[in-house]
KETOR-691502 format. One record per residue (C-alpha): x, z negated, y negated. Coordinates in Angstrom, 2 decimals, always signed. Example, Ala and Ser with C-alpha at 12.3 -4.5 7.8 and 13.67 -1.06 7.14 Angstrom:
BEGIN
+---------+---------+---------+
|      c1 |      c3 |      c2 |
+---------+---------+---------+
|  +12.30 |   -7.80 |   +4.50 |
|  +13.67 |   -7.14 |   +1.06 |
+---------+---------+---------+
END
This chain:
BEGIN
+---------+---------+---------+
|      c1 |      c3 |      c2 |
+---------+---------+---------+
|  +23.65 |  -55.45 |  +39.89 |
|  +23.15 |  -52.65 |  +42.50 |
|  +20.41 |  -53.22 |  +44.91 |
|  +18.96 |  -56.17 |  +42.83 |
|  +15.25 |  -56.46 |  +42.92 |
|  +13.14 |  -55.92 |  +39.81 |
|  +11.37 |  -58.81 |  +38.15 |
|   +8.00 |  -57.29 |  +38.65 |
|   +5.49 |  -57.52 |  +35.91 |
|   +3.08 |  -54.88 |  +37.04 |
|   +2.37 |  -52.56 |  +39.98 |
|   +1.21 |  -49.06 |  +40.03 |
|   -0.49 |  -48.22 |  +43.35 |
|   -0.39 |  -44.59 |  +44.23 |
|   -1.16 |  -42.25 |  +47.15 |
|   +0.27 |  -38.71 |  +47.74 |
|   -0.81 |  -36.10 |  +50.19 |
|   +1.91 |  -33.61 |  +51.20 |
|   +1.36 |  -30.29 |  +53.12 |
|   +3.83 |  -30.98 |  +55.98 |
|   +3.98 |  -32.54 |  +59.22 |
|   +4.99 |  -36.19 |  +60.14 |
|   +7.80 |  -34.82 |  +62.25 |
|   +9.08 |  -32.82 |  +59.14 |
|   +8.63 |  -35.71 |  +56.84 |
|  +10.86 |  -37.92 |  +59.06 |
|  +13.53 |  -35.15 |  +59.75 |
|  +14.02 |  -34.87 |  +55.86 |
|  +14.72 |  -38.56 |  +55.60 |
|  +11.30 |  -40.14 |  +55.65 |
|  +10.19 |  -43.07 |  +53.39 |
|  +13.71 |  -43.99 |  +52.24 |
|  +14.27 |  -40.44 |  +50.97 |
|  +10.76 |  -40.30 |  +49.47 |
|  +11.74 |  -43.40 |  +47.54 |
|  +15.34 |  -41.83 |  +46.47 |
|  +13.73 |  -38.51 |  +45.40 |
|  +10.71 |  -40.11 |  +43.59 |
|  +12.80 |  -42.60 |  +41.72 |
|  +15.35 |  -39.87 |  +40.67 |
|  +12.62 |  -37.65 |  +39.31 |
|  +11.06 |  -40.52 |  +37.41 |
|  +14.41 |  -41.61 |  +36.12 |
|  +13.90 |  -45.15 |  +37.57 |
|  +15.76 |  -47.26 |  +40.12 |
|  +15.13 |  -46.78 |  +43.53 |
|  +14.34 |  -50.56 |  +43.77 |
|  +11.34 |  -49.73 |  +41.74 |
|   +9.78 |  -47.64 |  +44.38 |
|   +8.47 |  -48.93 |  +47.42 |
|   +6.59 |  -46.95 |  +50.28 |
|   +3.88 |  -49.19 |  +51.73 |
|   +2.51 |  -46.77 |  +54.33 |
|   +3.03 |  -43.20 |  +55.64 |
|   +0.19 |  -41.88 |  +57.60 |
|   -0.83 |  -38.44 |  +59.13 |
|   -3.46 |  -36.25 |  +57.53 |
|   -0.71 |  -33.66 |  +56.62 |
|   +1.43 |  -36.55 |  +55.35 |
|   -0.12 |  -39.08 |  +53.16 |
|   +2.28 |  -41.76 |  +51.52 |
|   +0.96 |  -44.94 |  +49.91 |
|   +3.63 |  -46.26 |  +47.41 |
|   +3.96 |  -48.58 |  +44.75 |
|   +6.02 |  -48.19 |  +41.34 |
|   +7.09 |  -51.73 |  +40.27 |
|   +7.37 |  -52.31 |  +36.60 |
|  +10.38 |  -54.39 |  +35.56 |
|   +9.92 |  -56.59 |  +32.65 |
|  +13.66 |  -56.41 |  +31.97 |
|  +13.53 |  -52.52 |  +31.60 |
|  +12.72 |  -51.34 |  +28.05 |
|   +9.93 |  -48.77 |  +27.66 |
|  +10.68 |  -45.25 |  +26.30 |
+---------+---------+---------+
END
């Protein structure tokens, strides 16, 4: 089902520093666009990517990748 939350078995905690400004990050869609683009790039559901925090320092995004126990490994 679309929008269904994954049944999480593990979480990968990540942090990414981007050379941009907070204003530019927000104008480009902010955290939701980041989740969408990262999920598309990894070939996973957007529901499996959760931005936990966005903070200045260029732009630092702390996010989790949720491992769904119902998704087969490749």
